[in-house]
GUKE-666691 format. One record per residue (C-alpha): residue number from 0; z, x, y. Coordinates in Angstrom, 1 decimal. Each point is the difference from the previous one (the first is absolute). Example, Ala and Ser with C-alpha at 12.3 -4.5 7.8 and 13.67 -1.06 7.14 Angstrom:
% residues 2
{pos 0	up 7.8	east 12.3	north -4.5}
{pos 1	up -0.7	east 1.4	north 3.4}
***
This chain:
% residues 378
{pos 0	up 15.3	east -56.6	north -34.6}
{pos 1	up 3.5	east -1.8	north -0.6}
{pos 2	up 3.0	east 1.7	north 1.4}
{pos 3	up 2.2	east -1.6	north -2.5}
{pos 4	up -1.6	east 1.8	north -3.3}
{pos 5	up 2.5	east 1.8	north -2.0}
{pos 6	up 0.3	east 3.5	north 0.7}
{pos 7	up 0.1	east 1.6	north -3.4}
{pos 8	up -3.4	east -2.1	north -0.5}
{pos 9	up -1.5	east 1.6	north 3.1}
{pos 10	up 1.0	east 3.6	north -1.0}
{pos 11	up -1.3	east -0.8	north -3.6}
{pos 12	up 3.1	east 1.0	north -1.6}
{pos 13	up 3.0	east -1.4	north -2.3}
{pos 14	up 3.3	east -1.3	north 1.7}
{pos 15	up 1.6	east 3.1	north -1.8}
{pos 16	up -2.6	east 2.6	north 1.5}
{pos 17	up 2.1	east 3.2	north 0.7}
{pos 18	up -0.6	east 1.6	north 3.7}
{pos 19	up -2.8	east 2.4	north -1.6}
{pos 20	up -2.2	east -3.0	north -1.3}
{pos 21	up 0.6	east -1.8	north 3.2}
{pos 22	up -1.2	east 2.9	north 2.3}
{pos 23	up -3.0	east 0.7	north -2.5}
{pos 24	up -1.2	east -3.6	north 0.1}
{pos 25	up 0.5	east 0.1	north 3.9}
{pos 26	up -2.0	east 2.9	north 0.6}
{pos 27	up -3.1	east -1.3	north -2.3}
{pos 28	up 0.1	east -3.3	north 1.2}
{pos 29	up 0.0	east 1.6	north 3.8}
{pos 30	up -2.5	east 2.2	north -0.4}
{pos 31	up -2.3	east -2.7	north -1.6}
{pos 32	up 0.3	east -2.3	north 3.0}
{pos 33	up 0.8	east 2.3	north 3.1}
{pos 34	up -2.0	east -1.7	north 2.7}
{pos 35	up -1.7	east 3.5	north 0.5}
{pos 36	up -1.7	east -0.3	north -3.3}
{pos 37	up -0.6	east -3.6	north 0.6}
{pos 38	up -1.4	east 0.0	north 3.4}
{pos 39	up -0.3	east -3.9	north 1.0}
{pos 40	up 1.5	east -1.5	north -3.0}
{pos 41	up 2.9	east -2.1	north 1.4}
{pos 42	up 1.0	east -1.2	north -3.7}
{pos 43	up 0.2	east 4.2	north -0.8}
{pos 44	up 2.1	east 0.1	north 3.1}
{pos 45	up 2.4	east -3.1	north -0.6}
{pos 46	up 0.6	east 1.6	north -3.5}
{pos 47	up 0.7	east 3.3	north 1.2}
{pos 48	up 2.9	east -1.3	north 2.3}
{pos 49	up 1.1	east -2.3	north -2.3}
{pos 50	up 0.5	east 2.9	north -2.9}
{pos 51	up 1.5	east 2.5	north 2.7}
{pos 52	up 2.4	east -2.9	north 1.0}
{pos 53	up 0.8	east -0.4	north -3.8}
{pos 54	up 0.6	east 3.7	north -0.8}
{pos 55	up 2.2	east 0.0	north 3.4}
{pos 56	up 2.4	east -2.3	north -1.3}
{pos 57	up -0.2	east 1.1	north -3.7}
{pos 58	up 0.6	east 3.6	north 0.7}
{pos 59	up 3.4	east -0.4	north 1.5}
{pos 60	up 2.7	east -0.5	north -2.3}
{pos 61	up 1.8	east -2.6	north 2.2}
{pos 62	up -2.9	east -2.1	north 0.9}
{pos 63	up -1.1	east 0.0	north -3.3}
{pos 64	up 3.3	east -1.4	north -1.3}
{pos 65	up -0.2	east -2.8	north 2.6}
{pos 66	up -3.7	east -0.7	north -0.9}
{pos 67	up 0.9	east -0.3	north -3.9}
{pos 68	up 3.0	east -2.6	north 1.1}
{pos 69	up -1.7	east -2.0	north 2.7}
{pos 70	up -3.5	east 0.6	north -0.3}
{pos 71	up -2.0	east 0.0	north 3.6}
{pos 72	up 2.9	east -2.2	north 1.4}
{pos 73	up 2.2	east 3.3	north 0.3}
{pos 74	up -2.6	east 1.4	north 2.6}
{pos 75	up -0.5	east -3.3	north 2.4}
{pos 76	up -0.3	east 0.5	north 3.8}
{pos 77	up -1.4	east 3.7	north -0.7}
{pos 78	up 3.0	east 1.4	north -1.6}
{pos 79	up -1.8	east 2.0	north -2.5}
{pos 80	up -1.9	east 2.0	north 2.6}
{pos 81	up -3.5	east 0.4	north 1.2}
{pos 82	up -2.6	east -1.9	north -1.9}
{pos 83	up -2.8	east 2.5	north 0.5}
{pos 84	up 2.2	east 2.7	north -1.7}
{pos 85	up 0.0	east 2.6	north 2.9}
{pos 86	up 3.5	east 0.1	north 0.8}
{pos 87	up 0.8	east 3.4	north 1.6}
{pos 88	up 2.7	east 1.1	north -2.4}
{pos 89	up -0.3	east -2.3	north -3.4}
{pos 90	up -3.1	east 1.3	north -2.1}
{pos 91	up -0.6	east 2.7	north 2.5}
{pos 92	up -1.0	east 2.8	north -2.9}
{pos 93	up -2.0	east -2.4	north -2.2}
{pos 94	up -2.1	east -1.2	north 2.9}
{pos 95	up -0.6	east 3.9	north 0.7}
{pos 96	up -1.0	east 0.2	north -3.7}
{pos 97	up -2.3	east -3.1	north 0.1}
{pos 98	up -1.9	east 1.8	north 3.1}
{pos 99	up -0.1	east 3.5	north -1.9}
{pos 100	up -1.9	east -1.9	north -2.7}
{pos 101	up -2.4	east -1.9	north 2.2}
{pos 102	up -0.6	east 2.9	north 2.4}
{pos 103	up 1.1	east 3.4	north -1.3}
{pos 104	up 2.9	east 2.1	north 0.9}
{pos 105	up -1.3	east 0.0	north 3.8}
{pos 106	up 1.0	east -3.6	north 0.6}
{pos 107	up 3.0	east 0.0	north -2.5}
{pos 108	up 2.4	east 1.6	north -2.5}
{pos 109	up 2.2	east 0.6	north 3.4}
{pos 110	up 2.7	east -2.7	north -1.1}
{pos 111	up 2.6	east 2.7	north -0.5}
{pos 112	up 1.5	east 2.2	north 2.8}
{pos 113	up -1.8	east 2.4	north 1.6}
{pos 114	up 0.2	east 3.5	north -1.8}
{pos 115	up 2.0	east 2.5	north 2.2}
{pos 116	up -2.1	east 2.1	north 1.9}
{pos 117	up 0.0	east 3.6	north -1.5}
{pos 118	up 0.4	east 2.8	north 2.7}
{pos 119	up -2.6	east 1.8	north 1.9}
{pos 120	up -1.8	east 3.3	north -1.6}
{pos 121	up 0.5	east 3.1	north 2.3}
{pos 122	up -2.4	east 3.1	north 0.6}
{pos 123	up 1.3	east 3.5	north 0.9}
{pos 124	up -2.1	east 2.8	north 0.7}
{pos 125	up 1.2	east 3.1	north -1.6}
{pos 126	up -1.5	east 3.5	north 1.3}
{pos 127	up 0.6	east 2.5	north -2.8}
{pos 128	up -1.3	east 4.0	north 0.0}
{pos 129	up -2.5	east 0.9	north -2.7}
{pos 130	up 3.1	east 2.5	north -1.7}
{pos 131	up 1.5	east -3.3	north -0.3}
{pos 132	up -2.4	east -1.9	north -1.7}
{pos 133	up -0.4	east 2.8	north -2.4}
{pos 134	up 3.4	east 0.5	north -1.0}
{pos 135	up 1.3	east -3.7	north 0.6}
{pos 136	up 3.5	east -0.5	north 1.8}
{pos 137	up 2.6	east -2.3	north 0.6}
{pos 138	up 0.1	east -1.4	north 4.0}
{pos 139	up 2.0	east -2.2	north 1.8}
{pos 140	up -1.6	east -2.3	north 2.4}
{pos 141	up 1.4	east -2.8	north 2.7}
{pos 142	up -1.1	east -3.1	north 0.5}
{pos 143	up 0.8	east -3.3	north 1.7}
{pos 144	up 0.3	east -2.8	north -2.0}
{pos 145	up 1.3	east -3.7	north -0.1}
{pos 146	up 2.8	east 0.6	north -2.6}
{pos 147	up 2.2	east -2.4	north -1.9}
{pos 148	up 3.1	east -1.3	north 2.0}
{pos 149	up 3.1	east 1.6	north -1.6}
{pos 150	up 2.4	east -2.6	north 1.5}
{pos 151	up -1.8	east -3.3	north -1.5}
{pos 152	up -1.7	east 2.2	north -2.9}
{pos 153	up -3.5	east -1.4	north 1.4}
{pos 154	up 1.0	east -3.8	north -0.2}
{pos 155	up -0.2	east -0.7	north 4.1}
{pos 156	up 3.3	east -1.9	north -0.6}
{pos 157	up 3.1	east 1.3	north 1.4}
{pos 158	up 2.3	east 1.5	north -2.4}
{pos 159	up 2.5	east -2.9	north -1.8}
{pos 160	up -2.8	east -2.6	north 0.7}
{pos 161	up -3.1	east -1.1	north -1.8}
{pos 162	up -2.9	east -2.2	north 0.4}
{pos 163	up -0.9	east -3.8	north -0.4}
{pos 164	up -3.3	east -1.9	north -1.0}
{pos 165	up -2.0	east -0.4	north 2.8}
{pos 166	up 0.0	east -4.0	north 0.9}
{pos 167	up -3.2	east 0.0	north 1.4}
{pos 168	up -2.1	east 0.9	north -3.1}
{pos 169	up 2.6	east -0.7	north -2.6}
{pos 170	up 0.2	east 3.8	north -1.2}
{pos 171	up -3.6	east 0.1	north -0.7}
{pos 172	up -1.1	east 2.0	north 2.8}
{pos 173	up -2.9	east -2.3	north 0.8}
{pos 174	up -0.5	east -3.4	north 1.2}
{pos 175	up -3.0	east -2.4	north -0.4}
{pos 176	up -1.4	east -2.8	north 1.5}
{pos 177	up -2.7	east -2.4	north -0.9}
{pos 178	up -2.9	east -0.3	north 2.6}
{pos 179	up -2.4	east -2.9	north -1.7}
{pos 180	up -1.2	east 1.2	north -3.7}
{pos 181	up 1.2	east 3.6	north 0.8}
{pos 182	up 3.5	east 1.6	north -0.2}
{pos 183	up 0.5	east 2.6	north 2.6}
{pos 184	up 2.7	east 2.8	north -1.0}
{pos 185	up 1.6	east 2.5	north 2.6}
{pos 186	up 2.6	east 2.6	north -0.1}
{pos 187	up 3.5	east -1.6	north 0.7}
{pos 188	up 0.4	east 0.8	north 4.1}
{pos 189	up 3.8	east 0.2	north -0.5}
{pos 190	up 0.5	east 2.2	north -3.0}
{pos 191	up -3.2	east 1.6	north 0.3}
{pos 192	up -0.9	east -0.4	north -3.6}
{pos 193	up 3.4	east 1.3	north -1.5}
{pos 194	up 1.4	east -3.6	north -1.1}
{pos 195	up 3.3	east 1.5	north 1.6}
{pos 196	up 1.6	east 0.1	north 3.3}
{pos 197	up 2.7	east 2.4	north 1.4}
{pos 198	up 2.7	east -1.8	north 1.6}
{pos 199	up 2.2	east 2.9	north 1.1}
{pos 200	up -2.9	east 3.2	north 0.6}
{pos 201	up 1.7	east 3.5	north -0.7}
{pos 202	up 0.8	east 1.6	north 3.4}
{pos 203	up -1.4	east 3.4	north -0.9}
{pos 204	up -3.3	east -1.1	north -1.0}
{pos 205	up -0.3	east -3.3	north 1.7}
{pos 206	up -1.1	east -1.9	north -2.8}
{pos 207	up -3.0	east 2.3	north -1.2}
{pos 208	up 1.7	east 1.7	north -2.8}
{pos 209	up -1.0	east 3.1	north 1.3}
{pos 210	up 0.8	east 2.6	north 2.8}
{pos 211	up -2.6	east 3.0	north 1.6}
{pos 212	up 1.3	east 3.2	north -1.4}
{pos 213	up -1.1	east 3.7	north -0.2}
{pos 214	up 0.2	east 1.2	north -3.4}
{pos 215	up -0.4	east 3.3	north -1.7}
{pos 216	up -1.8	east 0.5	north -3.4}
{pos 217	up -0.9	east 2.7	north -2.1}
{pos 218	up -3.4	east 0.1	north -1.4}
{pos 219	up -1.2	east 2.5	north -2.7}
{pos 220	up -3.6	east 1.3	north 0.9}
{pos 221	up -1.6	east 0.6	north -3.9}
{pos 222	up -2.0	east 3.4	north 0.0}
{pos 223	up -3.4	east -0.2	north 0.6}
{pos 224	up 0.0	east -2.9	north 2.3}
{pos 225	up -3.4	east -0.4	north 1.9}
{pos 226	up -0.5	east -1.1	north 3.8}
{pos 227	up -0.5	east -3.9	north -0.5}
{pos 228	up 2.3	east -0.4	north -2.9}
{pos 229	up 2.1	east -3.1	north 0.4}
{pos 230	up 3.8	east -0.2	north -1.6}
{pos 231	up 1.1	east -3.1	north -0.4}
{pos 232	up 3.9	east -0.3	north 0.2}
{pos 233	up 1.0	east -3.6	north -1.6}
{pos 234	up 2.7	east -2.0	north 2.0}
{pos 235	up 0.1	east 2.5	north 2.9}
{pos 236	up -1.7	east -2.3	north 2.7}
{pos 237	up 1.4	east -2.7	north 2.2}
{pos 238	up 2.9	east -2.3	north -1.6}
{pos 239	up -1.3	east -3.5	north -0.4}
{pos 240	up 1.4	east -2.7	north 2.1}
{pos 241	up 3.0	east -1.9	north -1.4}
{pos 242	up 0.3	east 2.4	north -2.9}
{pos 243	up -3.6	east -0.3	north -1.0}
{pos 244	up -1.3	east 3.3	north -2.3}
{pos 245	up -0.9	east 3.0	north 2.4}
{pos 246	up -3.3	east 1.4	north 0.5}
{pos 247	up -1.2	east 3.3	north -1.0}
{pos 248	up -0.3	east 3.3	north 2.1}
{pos 249	up -3.2	east 1.7	north -0.4}
{pos 250	up -0.3	east 3.9	north 1.1}
{pos 251	up -3.6	east 1.3	north 1.1}
{pos 252	up -0.6	east 3.6	north -0.5}
{pos 253	up -1.2	east 2.4	north 2.3}
{pos 254	up -0.6	east 3.6	north -0.4}
{pos 255	up 0.4	east 2.4	north 3.4}
{pos 256	up -2.9	east 2.2	north 0.4}
{pos 257	up 0.3	east 3.4	north -1.9}
{pos 258	up -0.7	east 3.5	north 1.9}
{pos 259	up -1.8	east 1.4	north -3.0}
{pos 260	up -1.0	east -2.3	north -2.6}
{pos 261	up -1.8	east -3.7	north -0.3}
{pos 262	up 0.4	east -2.4	north -2.8}
{pos 263	up -2.4	east -2.0	north -1.6}
{pos 264	up 1.9	east -1.6	north -2.9}
{pos 265	up 1.4	east 2.4	north -2.5}
{pos 266	up -2.2	east 3.0	north 1.6}
{pos 267	up 0.7	east 2.0	north 2.9}
{pos 268	up -2.4	east 1.8	north 2.4}
{pos 269	up 0.3	east 2.7	north 2.6}
{pos 270	up -2.1	east 2.5	north 1.6}
{pos 271	up 0.4	east 3.6	north -0.3}
{pos 272	up -1.3	east 2.4	north 2.8}
{pos 273	up -1.0	east 3.7	north -1.5}
{pos 274	up -1.6	east 3.1	north 1.8}
{pos 275	up -3.3	east 0.2	north -0.6}
{pos 276	up 0.6	east 3.5	north -1.6}
{pos 277	up 2.1	east -1.8	north -2.4}
{pos 278	up -2.7	east -2.4	north -0.9}
{pos 279	up -2.4	east 3.1	north -0.4}
{pos 280	up 2.2	east 2.2	north -2.0}
{pos 281	up 2.0	east -2.9	north -2.0}
{pos 282	up 3.7	east 0.1	north -0.4}
{pos 283	up 3.1	east -2.2	north -0.4}
{pos 284	up 2.1	east -2.1	north 2.6}
{pos 285	up 3.4	east -1.3	north -0.7}
{pos 286	up 0.7	east -3.7	north 1.4}
{pos 287	up 3.2	east -2.0	north -0.3}
{pos 288	up -0.3	east -3.5	north -2.1}
{pos 289	up 1.5	east -3.3	north 1.1}
{pos 290	up 2.1	east 0.8	north -3.6}
{pos 291	up 1.5	east 3.0	north 2.0}
{pos 292	up -1.7	east 2.7	north -2.1}
{pos 293	up -2.1	east 2.6	north 0.9}
{pos 294	up -3.6	east -0.5	north -1.4}
{pos 295	up -2.8	east 2.6	north 0.2}
{pos 296	up -3.6	east -1.0	north 1.0}
{pos 297	up -2.7	east 2.4	north -1.3}
{pos 298	up -2.7	east 0.8	north 2.3}
{pos 299	up -2.7	east 1.1	north -1.7}
{pos 300	up -2.6	east 2.8	north 1.8}
{pos 301	up -2.9	east -1.6	north 2.1}
{pos 302	up 2.3	east -3.2	north 0.4}
{pos 303	up -1.6	east -2.4	north 2.3}
{pos 304	up 1.7	east -2.8	north 2.7}
{pos 305	up 0.3	east -3.1	north -1.8}
{pos 306	up 0.6	east 1.5	north -3.0}
{pos 307	up 2.9	east -2.3	north -2.2}
{pos 308	up 2.3	east 1.6	north -2.3}
{pos 309	up 2.0	east -2.1	north -2.3}
{pos 310	up 3.6	east 0.9	north -0.5}
{pos 311	up 1.0	east -1.6	north -2.9}
{pos 312	up 3.4	east -2.3	north -0.1}
{pos 313	up 1.0	east 1.0	north 3.3}
{pos 314	up -0.8	east -3.8	north 1.4}
{pos 315	up 2.4	east -2.9	north 0.0}
{pos 316	up 1.5	east -2.0	north -2.6}
{pos 317	up -1.3	east -3.7	north -0.9}
{pos 318	up 2.6	east -2.4	north 0.8}
{pos 319	up 1.5	east -1.1	north -3.3}
{pos 320	up -2.2	east 2.2	north -1.9}
{pos 321	up -0.3	east 3.6	north -1.2}
{pos 322	up -1.4	east 3.2	north 0.9}
{pos 323	up -1.2	east 1.5	north 3.2}
{pos 324	up -3.4	east -0.5	north 1.8}
{pos 325	up -1.7	east 3.1	north 1.3}
{pos 326	up -0.2	east 2.0	north 3.3}
{pos 327	up -3.3	east 0.6	north 1.4}
{pos 328	up -0.5	east 2.9	north 2.2}
{pos 329	up -2.8	east 0.1	north 2.4}
{pos 330	up -1.2	east 3.4	north 0.9}
{pos 331	up -0.8	east 0.3	north 3.9}
{pos 332	up -1.4	east 3.6	north 0.7}
{pos 333	up 0.5	east 1.0	north 3.5}
{pos 334	up -1.5	east 2.4	north 2.4}
{pos 335	up 2.2	east 2.6	north 1.7}
{pos 336	up -0.1	east -0.7	north 3.7}
{pos 337	up 2.2	east 3.0	north 1.4}
{pos 338	up -1.4	east 3.5	north -1.6}
{pos 339	up 0.9	east 3.5	north 0.8}
{pos 340	up -2.5	east 2.5	north 1.2}
{pos 341	up 0.5	east 1.8	north -3.6}
{pos 342	up -0.6	east -3.5	north -1.8}
{pos 343	up -2.9	east -0.4	north 2.0}
{pos 344	up -1.4	east 3.5	north -0.8}
{pos 345	up 0.6	east -0.7	north -3.7}
{pos 346	up -2.0	east -3.3	north 0.3}
{pos 347	up -3.0	east 1.4	north 1.6}
{pos 348	up 0.2	east 2.5	north -3.0}
{pos 349	up -0.1	east -2.5	north -2.3}
{pos 350	up -2.6	east -1.9	north 2.0}
{pos 351	up -2.3	east 2.9	north -0.1}
{pos 352	up 0.2	east 0.1	north -4.0}
{pos 353	up -1.0	east -3.6	north -0.4}
{pos 354	up -3.0	east -0.9	north -1.6}
{pos 355	up -0.1	east -3.9	north -0.2}
{pos 356	up 1.0	east -0.1	north -3.6}
{pos 357	up 3.6	east 0.1	north 0.7}
{pos 358	up -0.2	east -3.9	north 1.0}
{pos 359	up -2.9	east -1.8	north -1.9}
{pos 360	up 0.6	east -3.1	north 1.9}
{pos 361	up -0.9	east 1.9	north 3.4}
{pos 362	up -2.7	east 1.5	north -1.3}
{pos 363	up -1.5	east -3.1	north -1.8}
{pos 364	up 0.1	east -2.4	north 3.5}
{pos 365	up -1.7	east 2.8	north 1.8}
{pos 366	up -2.6	east 0.1	north -2.9}
{pos 367	up -0.7	east -3.6	north 0.5}
{pos 368	up 0.2	east 0.0	north 3.9}
{pos 369	up -2.9	east 3.0	north -0.4}
{pos 370	up -2.1	east -2.4	north -2.1}
{pos 371	up 0.1	east -3.0	north 2.1}
{pos 372	up -1.0	east 2.4	north 3.2}
{pos 373	up -2.7	east 1.4	north -1.7}
{pos 374	up -1.2	east -3.5	north -1.1}
{pos 375	up 0.3	east -1.3	north 4.0}
{pos 376	up -2.2	east 3.3	north 1.0}
{pos 377	up -3.0	east -0.6	north -2.2}
***
């Protein structure tokens, strides 16, 4: 293809085309003739280089004015730039747009400056009592965190100074180089993707824009919070480098073991040991609840170990909900281990009056054993 063909004709636009029209025409033709979409087609490759060179000239106001006045002679001896159109600075974002259109965002779309990296999220394990979980409370925690540097306000530059555009990448944060038909892109090694360079780093943070600090934070623990609950404190994580947004702080709630109650959601469980006389005769037992009130547990005559007695509304509240769960009291009948002589005598007298009907389950068991024994001896 002749190198002297009119640039406007190459891009298929009129001579009064505005910047938007030029860019749109270039993108369309570059995608159409890109070598990776036309492997082995020398004519398409030549066309791609030609339209890239034409756009490189016409998108620059000064170069376009020179071309309009002197034509190709204005760029004799290479004054117009790289014929291949892969100049590191000129057309940088446009080449990235082309690659994004051809390959998707994984290979393009990065022509602009790299986004400031957000600060890291932090985790804090908070242990509270069951009483605190029942009522909720305000607590103060201390964490070690990378905080925004106060002298430079997170910029990383010494107060009174600023930043300059990175000369290596031209302020784009990335550099590209062509290798055959492929364009290789990488983060700028000079500015590390920021597009800017700090000439006079802040003495307090050494240019990082953040310093390590121990901070105290007030946290409200909601009523009804359960073990495993995660509480997010937005913006309380590490400050981002060079003034980037901070991360978040996540509190993971743990409950200390309680000496009386075990929790399952809004339901509380406890085991209540009672004497065998109370189990036999029945009665009432007072039990303090997690709510600070005293609850009466009714014991029905003849109660057995394992029997559960519900106390309605004496359990835990649901977080962000209404009402209270229940307290489930499991009866545990205990046999006396230490008896006085008088107590033993009373029990012997009671034993002498037993007929077997007092405990139907015992009588039923031995009736079944008797039946099995008789079957074996036949």
